[in-house]
N, C-alpha and C positions, 0 to 999 in steps of 0.2 A: 023320618030324619028323610033329608031333601038328597037330591043325587049328586049334590058337591059335596057336602057331609060325608055321604057315603064311600065317593071317590078318595078322599082324603083318608079315611078310615083303613080303604085297601091300601093305599101307598104305606100307611105307617106299618101295618101287619106285613106287606113284601119289606118294607125295611128292617124289621125286626126278624124276619126270617134269614135274611141276608145275615145278618149280624151274627147271628146263632149259626148260620151255615159256615161262616168264615171262622169264627171263632171255634168251632168245634172240630171243623179241618185242620187247623193249627194245631189245637191238643193233641190231635190223632197222629198228625207227622211228628211231632214230638217223642210221643209215645213210640212209636215203630222206631224214629232214630235212635233213640234211648236204647231197644231191644237189640238194633244192629250193632252199633255201638257196642255194648256189654258181651254180646258172642264173639265180635274182634278182639276185645280185652281180653277174654278169657283164652283167646287162640294165641294170644302172645303178643298181640300189638300194642305197645308201650302206651302211645299218644292216645291210642281209645279211651284210657282210662278219664282225659281230660274232658273228653264228651260225653263221657256217662256222668260226668257231673255236671255238664254244662246244659245238656238238654232237659233235666229236669227245672234247672232254674230259668232256662228260657220259656218252658211249659206254663210252669208257675206263674212268671212275669205275664203271660199272654193271656192266661186265666185271671189275672187280676185286672189288665185293661180290657176284658172283656166284660167284667162286671162292672168296672168304671161305666164304660160305654154304654152297658145296657142301663145303668142307671142316668147317665145323661139323658138319654134319650127319651126314658120315663117320665123325666124332671122329677125324680126324687131328692136331687139335690141340689140347691142353688149353684149359679155359674161362678158365685163369690169364693163358693165352698171347693168349687173344683179346681178353681186358681190357686187358692192356697194349698192345696194338698200337691198341687203339681210344685209349686215353688218348694213345699218343705222336701219333696223326693229330691228334687235337683240339688237342693244348698241345703247338706245339713250343719252347717256352720251358725251358731246362734246367734252372732254378730251378722252375716247376711239375713239370716230368716226375720230378726228384728228390725233391721231397717226395711224389710220390705213389709211387713204388718202394718209398720207406723204410716210407711206412703199408704197403703190401701186404706186405712184408719182414716187419713185426711182426705181422702177422695169421696 
């Protein structure tokens, strides 16, 4: 293996570790916030019940994004699939999705 290939490989490993570090810390912060808000909710703070519901949703969304970034980074799914899935998530209306798929298929 040449030194250039070795350097590129080291950069990929560093980038993957950074991705894992940020994703893991994000999930950990959501778990900590959930536990804090749960205690506050049981102590009588009514608004904390909203956060008890919100933090697991945010943590789940963060885990989903983390997984998608890893898949994109590893090249496990083509860019076209990433665009289509993002459009599906952004717009659930069948009319908007149909026109988007038609324009993608035309290109």
